[in-house]
MOPAC internal coordinates of N, CA, C and O (Angstrom, degrees):
PM7 1SCF
backbone

  N    0.0000 0     0.00 0     0.00 0    0    0    0
  C    1.4435 1     0.00 0     0.00 0    1    0    0
  C    1.5580 1   107.45 1     0.00 0    2    1    0
  O    1.2310 1   118.18 1   139.34 1    3    2    1
  N    1.3426 1   121.08 1   -40.66 1    3    2    1
  C    1.4060 1   125.43 1  -177.11 1    5    3    2
  C    1.5274 1   109.59 1   -61.19 1    6    5    3
  O    1.2310 1   120.53 1   140.09 1    7    6    5
  N    1.3247 1   116.59 1   -39.91 1    7    6    5
  C    1.3879 1   125.01 1  -178.53 1    9    7    6
  C    1.6396 1   110.64 1   -64.65 1   10    9    7
  O    1.2310 1   122.48 1   138.55 1   11   10    9
  N    1.2389 1   112.85 1   -41.45 1   11   10    9
  C    1.4185 1   119.91 1  -177.86 1   13   11   10
  C    1.5502 1   108.61 1   -66.89 1   14   13   11
  O    1.2310 1   121.14 1   133.02 1   15   14   13
  N    1.3775 1   115.42 1   -46.98 1   15   14   13
  C    1.4539 1   117.53 1   176.61 1   17   15   14
  C    1.5220 1   113.26 1   -65.66 1   18   17   15
  O    1.2310 1   119.32 1   143.38 1   19   18   17
  N    1.1740 1   118.91 1   -36.62 1   19   18   17
  C    1.5334 1   124.99 1   176.02 1   21   19   18
  C    1.5208 1   109.11 1   -59.36 1   22   21   19
  O    1.2310 1   123.88 1   129.44 1   23   22   21
  N    1.3550 1   110.16 1   -50.56 1   23   22   21
  C    1.5226 1   115.23 1  -179.72 1   25   23   22
  C    1.5465 1   111.67 1   -61.33 1   26   25   23
  O    1.2310 1   120.14 1   135.79 1   27   26   25
  N    1.2922 1   117.33 1   -44.21 1   27   26   25
  C    1.4563 1   122.59 1   179.09 1   29   27   26
  C    1.5699 1   110.74 1   -64.07 1   30   29   27
  O    1.2310 1   119.12 1   141.07 1   31   30   29
  N    1.2749 1   119.28 1   -38.93 1   31   30   29
  C    1.4965 1   123.67 1   175.54 1   33   31   30
  C    1.5610 1   109.98 1   -63.53 1   34   33   31
  O    1.2310 1   121.13 1   133.70 1   35   34   33
  N    1.3537 1   115.43 1   -46.30 1   35   34   33
  C    1.5041 1   118.14 1  -177.95 1   37   35   34
  C    1.4956 1   108.05 1   -66.66 1   38   37   35
  O    1.2310 1   119.72 1   139.93 1   39   38   37
  N    1.3084 1   118.14 1   -40.07 1   39   38   37
  C    1.5005 1   125.44 1  -175.65 1   41   39   38
  C    1.5777 1   106.22 1   -66.91 1   42   41   39
  O    1.2310 1   120.89 1   139.66 1   43   42   41
  N    1.2744 1   115.91 1   -40.34 1   43   42   41
  C    1.4789 1   118.43 1  -177.20 1   45   43   42
  C    1.5869 1   108.47 1   -71.60 1   46   45   43
  O    1.2310 1   119.42 1   139.19 1   47   46   45
  N    1.3234 1   118.72 1   -40.81 1   47   46   45
  C    1.4819 1   119.88 1   178.48 1   49   47   46
  C    1.5538 1   111.05 1   -63.72 1   50   49   47
  O    1.2310 1   121.24 1   138.30 1   51   50   49
  N    1.3953 1   115.23 1   -41.70 1   51   50   49
  C    1.4966 1   120.44 1  -179.34 1   53   51   50
  C    1.4788 1   109.31 1   -64.44 1   54   53   51
  O    1.2310 1   119.57 1   140.25 1   55   54   53
  N    1.4358 1   118.42 1   -39.75 1   55   54   53
  C    1.4166 1   121.71 1   177.44 1   57   55   54
  C    1.5520 1   111.63 1   -62.91 1   58   57   55
  O    1.2310 1   120.51 1   135.46 1   59   58   57
  N    1.2438 1   116.63 1   -44.54 1   59   58   57
  C    1.4731 1   126.87 1  -179.38 1   61   59   58
  C    1.5488 1   111.21 1   -58.55 1   62   61   59
  O    1.2310 1   121.28 1   129.25 1   63   62   61
  N    1.2207 1   115.17 1   -50.75 1   63   62   61
  C    1.4954 1   118.14 1  -177.20 1   65   63   62
  C    1.5101 1   114.15 1   -84.70 1   66   65   63
  O    1.2310 1   120.67 1   163.37 1   67   66   65
  N    1.2596 1   116.32 1   -16.63 1   67   66   65
  C    1.5730 1   117.83 1   178.81 1   69   67   66
  C    1.4873 1   112.51 1   -74.56 1   70   69   67
  O    1.2310 1   121.64 1   156.01 1   71   70   69
  N    1.3160 1   114.47 1   -23.99 1   71   70   69
  C    1.5171 1   115.32 1  -178.52 1   73   71   70
  C    1.4850 1   111.58 1   -73.34 1   74   73   71
  O    1.2310 1   119.33 1   132.39 1   75   74   73
  N    1.2478 1   118.89 1   -47.61 1   75   74   73
  C    1.5738 1   121.02 1   177.06 1   77   75   74
  C    1.5224 1   109.53 1    70.38 1   78   77   75
  O    1.2310 1   120.49 1    -5.63 1   79   78   77
  N    1.2719 1   116.67 1   174.37 1   79   78   77
  C    1.5241 1   120.42 1  -174.66 1   81   79   78
  C    1.5657 1   107.28 1   -69.72 1   82   81   79
  O    1.2310 1   121.22 1   -27.58 1   83   82   81
  N    1.3430 1   115.27 1   152.42 1   83   82   81
  C    1.4351 1   119.89 1   175.48 1   85   83   82
  C    1.5705 1   111.64 1   -86.33 1   86   85   83
  O    1.2310 1   119.88 1    -5.76 1   87   86   85
  N    1.2885 1   117.83 1   174.24 1   87   86   85
  C    1.4963 1   120.91 1  -178.11 1   89   87   86
  C    1.4720 1   109.46 1   -62.18 1   90   89   87
  O    1.2310 1   119.09 1   141.71 1   91   90   89
  N    1.3299 1   119.33 1   -38.29 1   91   90   89
  C    1.4453 1   124.52 1   179.64 1   93   91   90
  C    1.5519 1   109.20 1   -66.17 1   94   93   91
  O    1.2310 1   120.20 1   142.59 1   95   94   93
  N    1.2935 1   117.21 1   -37.41 1   95   94   93
  C    1.5387 1   117.58 1  -178.28 1   97   95   94
  C    1.5652 1   107.46 1   -71.50 1   98   97   95
  O    1.2310 1   122.54 1   140.83 1   99   98   97
  N    1.3487 1   112.74 1   -39.17 1   99   98   97
  C    1.4782 1   113.08 1   179.56 1  101   99   98
  C    1.5423 1   112.89 1   -66.80 1  102  101   99
  O    1.2310 1   119.68 1   143.33 1  103  102  101
  N    1.3992 1   118.21 1   -36.67 1  103  102  101
  C    1.3672 1   120.86 1   176.46 1  105  103  102
  C    1.4934 1   112.60 1   -66.78 1  106  105  103
  O    1.2310 1   121.46 1   138.53 1  107  106  105
  N    1.3104 1   114.82 1   -41.47 1  107  106  105
  C    1.5207 1   117.20 1   176.56 1  109  107  106
  C    1.4993 1   111.90 1   -62.46 1  110  109  107
  O    1.2310 1   119.53 1   141.13 1  111  110  109
  N    1.3276 1   118.50 1   -38.87 1  111  110  109
  C    1.4359 1   120.44 1   176.45 1  113  111  110
  C    1.5312 1   114.30 1   -60.70 1  114  113  111
  O    1.2310 1   122.01 1   136.98 1  115  114  113
  N    1.3229 1   113.76 1   -43.02 1  115  114  113
  C    1.4156 1   122.04 1   178.21 1  117  115  114
  C    1.5612 1   113.90 1   -64.05 1  118  117  115
  O    1.2310 1   122.29 1   140.33 1  119  118  117
  N    1.3103 1   113.21 1   -39.67 1  119  118  117
  C    1.4613 1   119.62 1   177.29 1  121  119  118
  C    1.5353 1   111.01 1   -67.29 1  122  121  119
  O    1.2310 1   121.18 1   140.69 1  123  122  121
  N    1.3760 1   115.34 1   -39.31 1  123  122  121
  C    1.4559 1   118.41 1   176.85 1  125  123  122
  C    1.5184 1   112.51 1   -63.56 1  126  125  123
  O    1.2310 1   120.03 1   141.98 1  127  126  125
  N    1.1968 1   117.55 1   -38.02 1  127  126  125
  C    1.4995 1   123.75 1   172.07 1  129  127  126
  C    1.4498 1   114.23 1   -59.87 1  130  129  127
  O    1.2310 1   122.24 1   131.75 1  131  130  129
  N    1.3522 1   113.32 1   -48.25 1  131  130  129
  C    1.5688 1   119.21 1   176.64 1  133  131  130
  C    1.5150 1   110.67 1   -58.88 1  134  133  131
  O    1.2310 1   121.79 1   133.58 1  135  134  133
  N    1.3710 1   114.18 1   -46.42 1  135  134  133
  C    1.4781 1   116.44 1  -177.65 1  137  135  134
  C    1.5325 1   112.42 1   -67.85 1  138  137  135
  O    1.2310 1   120.44 1   146.55 1  139  138  137
  N    1.3412 1   116.77 1   -33.45 1  139  138  137
  C    1.4539 1   118.62 1   175.11 1  141  139  138
  C    1.5308 1   111.73 1   -63.43 1  142  141  139
  O    1.2310 1   120.19 1   139.72 1  143  142  141
  N    1.2876 1   117.25 1   -40.28 1  143  142  141
  C    1.5109 1   121.93 1   179.43 1  145  143  142
  C    1.5205 1   107.26 1   -67.59 1  146  145  143
  O    1.2310 1   120.09 1   139.87 1  147  146  145
  N    1.2401 1   117.44 1   -40.13 1  147  146  145
  C    1.5431 1   120.28 1  -177.18 1  149  147  146
  C    1.4963 1   110.54 1   -67.19 1  150  149  147
  O    1.2310 1   121.07 1   143.50 1  151  150  149
  N    1.4243 1   115.56 1   -36.50 1  151  150  149
  C    1.4479 1   121.33 1  -175.57 1  153  151  150
  C    1.5886 1   106.76 1   -75.81 1  154  153  151
  O    1.2310 1   119.80 1   150.06 1  155  154  153
  N    1.3244 1   117.98 1   -29.94 1  155  154  153
  C    1.4309 1   123.26 1   175.90 1  157  155  154
  C    1.5395 1   111.26 1   -62.39 1  158  157  155
  O    1.2310 1   123.09 1   132.32 1  159  158  157
  N    1.3325 1   111.68 1   -47.68 1  159  158  157
  C    1.5085 1   115.90 1   178.32 1  161  159  158
  C    1.5661 1   111.99 1   -58.15 1  162  161  159
  O    1.2310 1   122.20 1   134.42 1  163  162  161
  N    1.3979 1   113.40 1   -45.58 1  163  162  161
  C    1.4533 1   117.07 1  -177.87 1  165  163  162
  C    1.5375 1   110.20 1   -59.18 1  166  165  163
  O    1.2310 1   120.23 1   135.24 1  167  166  165
  N    1.2747 1   117.16 1   -44.76 1  167  166  165
  C    1.4327 1   123.04 1  -179.33 1  169  167  166
  C    1.4973 1   113.05 1   -60.60 1  170  169  167
  O    1.2310 1   118.55 1   142.94 1  171  170  169
  N    1.3519 1   120.36 1   -37.06 1  171  170  169
  C    1.4322 1   124.13 1  -179.96 1  173  171  170
  C    1.5356 1   106.35 1   -67.53 1  174  173  171
  O    1.2310 1   118.39 1   143.62 1  175  174  173
  N    1.3359 1   120.68 1   -36.38 1  175  174  173
  C    1.4119 1   121.09 1   179.35 1  177  175  174
  C    1.5281 1   107.01 1   -69.48 1  178  177  175
  O    1.2310 1   118.37 1   138.19 1  179  178  177
  N    1.2776 1   120.70 1   -41.81 1  179  178  177
  C    1.4799 1   123.24 1  -179.48 1  181  179  178
  C    1.3993 1   107.58 1   -65.50 1  182  181  179
  O    1.2310 1   116.65 1   144.41 1  183  182  181
  N    1.2833 1   123.97 1   -35.59 1  183  182  181
  C    1.5230 1   124.37 1   178.59 1  185  183  182
  C    1.4948 1   110.74 1   -67.95 1  186  185  183
  O    1.2310 1   119.86 1   137.91 1  187  186  185
  N    1.3192 1   117.88 1   -42.09 1  187  186  185
  C    1.4522 1   124.08 1   177.78 1  189  187  186
  C    1.5840 1   110.13 1   -60.36 1  190  189  187
  O    1.2310 1   122.43 1   134.81 1  191  190  189
  N    1.3737 1   112.95 1   -45.19 1  191  190  189
  C    1.4437 1   114.31 1   176.71 1  193  191  190
  C    1.5318 1   116.93 1   -67.68 1  194  193  191
  O    1.2310 1   120.42 1   147.87 1  195  194  193
  N    1.2312 1   116.81 1   -32.13 1  195  194  193
  C    1.5209 1   121.82 1   174.84 1  197  195  194
  C    1.4706 1   109.41 1   -68.27 1  198  197  195
  O    1.2310 1   119.32 1   143.53 1  199  198  197
  N    1.3412 1   118.90 1   -36.47 1  199  198  197
  C    1.4989 1   122.19 1   177.42 1  201  199  198
  C    1.5782 1   107.90 1   -66.66 1  202  201  199
  O    1.2310 1   121.19 1   133.69 1  203  202  201
  N    1.2777 1   115.34 1   -46.31 1  203  202  201
  C    1.4522 1   117.87 1  -176.51 1  205  203  202
  C    1.5291 1   110.02 1   -62.14 1  206  205  203
  O    1.2310 1   120.26 1   137.70 1  207  206  205
  N    1.3339 1   117.12 1   -42.30 1  207  206  205
  C    1.5415 1   121.20 1   178.38 1  209  207  206
  C    1.4759 1   107.59 1   -63.97 1  210  209  207
  O    1.2310 1   117.55 1   139.68 1  211  210  209
  N    1.3164 1   122.27 1   -40.32 1  211  210  209
  C    1.5403 1   122.04 1  -178.15 1  213  211  210
  C    1.5124 1   106.30 1   -66.07 1  214  213  211
  O    1.2310 1   118.22 1   141.07 1  215  214  213
  N    1.3671 1   120.99 1   -38.93 1  215  214  213
  C    1.3857 1   117.18 1  -179.65 1  217  215  214
  C    1.5096 1   115.10 1   -68.34 1  218  217  215
  O    1.2310 1   120.64 1   148.61 1  219  218  217
  N    1.3181 1   116.38 1   -31.39 1  219  218  217
  C    1.4809 1   121.67 1   177.02 1  221  219  218
  C    1.5477 1   105.74 1   -71.33 1  222  221  219
  O    1.2310 1   119.86 1   135.94 1  223  222  221
  N    1.3034 1   117.87 1   -44.06 1  223  222  221
  C    1.4625 1   117.21 1   177.91 1  225  223  222
  C    1.5712 1   112.36 1   -61.87 1  226  225  223
  O    1.2310 1   119.28 1   139.10 1  227  226  225
  N    1.3811 1   118.97 1   -40.90 1  227  226  225
  C    1.4778 1   120.87 1   178.82 1  229  227  226
  C    1.5523 1   108.41 1   -62.06 1  230  229  227
  O    1.2310 1   118.18 1   138.48 1  231  230  229
  N    1.3486 1   121.06 1   -41.52 1  231  230  229
  C    1.3518 1   121.13 1  -179.98 1  233  231  230
  C    1.5154 1   112.55 1   -65.34 1  234  233  231
  O    1.2310 1   120.16 1   142.60 1  235  234  233
  N    1.3445 1   117.30 1   -37.40 1  235  234  233
  C    1.5000 1   123.03 1   177.31 1  237  235  234
  C    1.5579 1   107.40 1   -66.64 1  238  237  235
  O    1.2310 1   117.12 1   140.47 1  239  238  237
  N    1.3157 1   123.08 1   -39.53 1  239  238  237
  C    1.3737 1   122.23 1   174.42 1  241  239  238
  C    1.4862 1   112.89 1   -65.75 1  242  241  239
  O    1.2310 1   117.32 1   140.94 1  243  242  241
  N    1.2422 1   122.71 1   -39.06 1  243  242  241
  C    1.4641 1   126.19 1   179.07 1  245  243  242
  C    1.5143 1   108.82 1   -64.96 1  246  245  243
  O    1.2310 1   121.44 1   132.42 1  247  246  245
  N    1.3393 1   114.85 1   -47.58 1  247  246  245
  C    1.4546 1   119.95 1   178.01 1  249  247  246
  C    1.5507 1   112.99 1   -59.28 1  250  249  247
  O    1.2310 1   122.73 1   140.77 1  251  250  249
  N    1.2695 1   112.38 1   -39.23 1  251  250  249
  C    1.5327 1   120.01 1   179.85 1  253  251  250
  C    1.5503 1   110.70 1   -64.42 1  254  253  251
  O    1.2310 1   122.06 1   137.60 1  255  254  253
  N    1.2924 1   113.66 1   -42.40 1  255  254  253
  C    1.4647 1   119.89 1   179.92 1  257  255  254
  C    1.5526 1   109.42 1   -66.61 1  258  257  255
  O    1.2310 1   121.36 1   141.00 1  259  258  257
  N    1.3411 1   115.00 1   -39.00 1  259  258  257
  C    1.4283 1   117.16 1  -177.10 1  261  259  258
  C    1.6376 1   107.43 1   -68.74 1  262  261  259
  O    1.2310 1   120.93 1   139.15 1  263  262  261
  N    1.3253 1   115.82 1   -40.85 1  263  262  261
  C    1.4539 1   118.86 1   176.59 1  265  263  262
  C    1.4313 1   113.53 1   -60.07 1  266  265  263
  O    1.2310 1   120.63 1   136.44 1  267  266  265
  N    1.4109 1   116.40 1   -43.56 1  267  266  265
  C    1.5011 1   123.04 1  -179.57 1  269  267  266
  C    1.4978 1   107.48 1   -62.49 1  270  269  267
  O    1.2310 1   117.19 1   142.20 1  271  270  269
  N    1.3019 1   122.95 1   -37.80 1  271  270  269
  C    1.4676 1   127.18 1  -179.43 1  273  271  270
  C    1.5420 1   107.14 1   -66.65 1  274  273  271
  O    1.2310 1   120.78 1   134.56 1  275  274  273
  N    1.3736 1   116.11 1   -45.44 1  275  274  273
  C    1.4962 1   118.55 1  -179.04 1  277  275  274
  C    1.5385 1   111.60 1   -64.03 1  278  277  275
  O    1.2310 1   121.89 1   142.30 1  279  278  277
  N    1.3479 1   113.99 1   -37.70 1  279  278  277
  C    1.4703 1   116.39 1   178.43 1  281  279  278
  C    1.6206 1   113.24 1   -67.51 1  282  281  279
  O    1.2310 1   123.28 1   144.43 1  283  282  281
  N    1.3618 1   111.31 1   -35.57 1  283  282  281
  C    1.4350 1   116.82 1   178.69 1  285  283  282
  C    1.4955 1   111.78 1   -68.19 1  286  285  283
  O    1.2310 1   121.43 1   139.70 1  287  286  285
  N    1.4005 1   114.87 1   -40.30 1  287  286  285
  C    1.4562 1   118.19 1   177.60 1  289  287  286
  C    1.5319 1   112.00 1   -65.98 1  290  289  287
  O    1.2310 1   120.51 1   144.72 1  291  290  289
  N    1.3383 1   116.63 1   -35.28 1  291  290  289
  C    1.5070 1   119.72 1   178.58 1  293  291  290
  C    1.4651 1   109.63 1   -62.65 1  294  293  291
  O    1.2310 1   120.81 1   137.24 1  295  294  293
  N    1.3694 1   116.06 1   -42.76 1  295  294  293
  C    1.4771 1   118.74 1  -179.89 1  297  295  294
  C    1.5489 1   113.50 1   -66.86 1  298  297  295
  O    1.2310 1   120.44 1   152.70 1  299  298  297
  N    1.3532 1   116.77 1   -27.30 1  299  298  297
  C    1.4676 1   118.14 1   174.75 1  301  299  298
  C    1.4601 1   109.94 1   -85.00 1  302  301  299
  O    1.2310 1   116.23 1   173.49 1  303  302  301
  N    1.3714 1   124.77 1    -6.51 1  303  302  301
  C    1.3802 1   121.79 1  -176.98 1  305  303  302
  C    1.4646 1   118.24 1    91.91 1  306  305  303
  O    1.2310 1   120.69 1  -173.30 1  307  306  305
  N    1.2882 1   116.29 1     6.70 1  307  306  305
  C    1.4633 1   119.36 1  -176.21 1  309  307  306
  C    1.5436 1   106.43 1   -96.12 1  310  309  307
  O    1.2310 1   121.14 1   -17.48 1  311  310  309
  N    1.2927 1   115.42 1   162.52 1  311  310  309
  C    1.5051 1   118.81 1   174.42 1  313  311  310
  C    1.5566 1   109.33 1  -109.11 1  314  313  311
  O    1.2310 1   120.10 1   180.00 1  315  314  313

């Protein structure tokens, strides 16, 4: 009985691995890889855009602080 079960187990494993992926599965996997690459490129553009916006914001904050200091100095009577 053990030999029959072992034979059936081995035959089942061989049958399962012998089939392999279908052409549709291979095409779907390739498309998923292409989509992943395309999404990665978009995200890099978005990151660069976010960095540029952050730099503009930092410059604005620095300019605002400088203007606030100038106004404070004018109120004190300094130049």
